N, C-alpha and C positions, 0 to 999 in steps of 0.2 A: 887435382893439379891445376893451378891457374894457368891460363893461356892468354896471349895477347896478340894483337895484329896491328901493325903500323904500316903506313904507306908514305911515300915521299910527298911532300907538300908541292902542289902545282906551282910552276914558276912561269909567268908570262914572258920571261926572257928567252924561252925556248921557241916562242912563236915568231913566224915571219910572214908578213903580209905578201900575198901573191898578186891580188888585184881587188879592187881598183888601186891605182897608185896612190900612196899616202898624200893627202892634201888635194887630190883631184876634185874637180867639180863634176858631178854626175848629173846628166840630163835624163837618163833612163829612170822611169818611175818604179821599175822592178829590177834593180841591179843585183848582181851576185857577188858576195864577198867570199874570197878564197884565201886560204892560208896554208902554211906548212908548219909542222911542229917537229922539232928535233927530238922531243921526248915522245917516242912512238908508243909508249904505254899509256899516254893520256889520250882520251878519245871523247870525253864529254866536255862540251863547251857551253858557256852562257854568252849569247850574242845580244848586244844591246843596240838599239837604233833610235835616233831622235833627230829632228830638224834643228834642235837646240844644240849648238856646238859645245855647250858647257854641261849637257846632260843634267840640267837642273830639275830635280824631282820635287821641289817645294811647290805645292799647289798655289801658294800665294804669289810666287814670283816666276814660275816657269813660263816660258814662251811657247813651249811645245811639249807634247807627251813624250815619255821615254818608254819604249816597248822592249821586252826582252824575251828570249826563248832559250830553253835548254835543249841542246841537240847532241846526237851521237855523230861525230865526224865521219865514222866509217859507214854510216847509213845515208849520208847525204850524196847527192849527185851534182857535180863531181865530189869525190871525197873531200872532207874538210872545207865545206862551203855552206853558205846560207843565201837563199834568194829571197829578196823582199817580195811579199805577196800582197 
């Protein structure tokens, strides 16, 4: 008997930034990014960081590297956060 499994496609529209404030200039070299997610069944997040505001990943034209991490929001402290190390 064939079986199938489907899940809802993640939607960034359910995310809300908690801190830092959007557009803020950060002087701390190890800031913590915090967010809330209305979709409580989503808990894995890909977090990207770059000094390049355009997140340009073309090695010929990029002005800074783009770093990314996959994390479990329930395992971070505080929950749904990522601290730059």
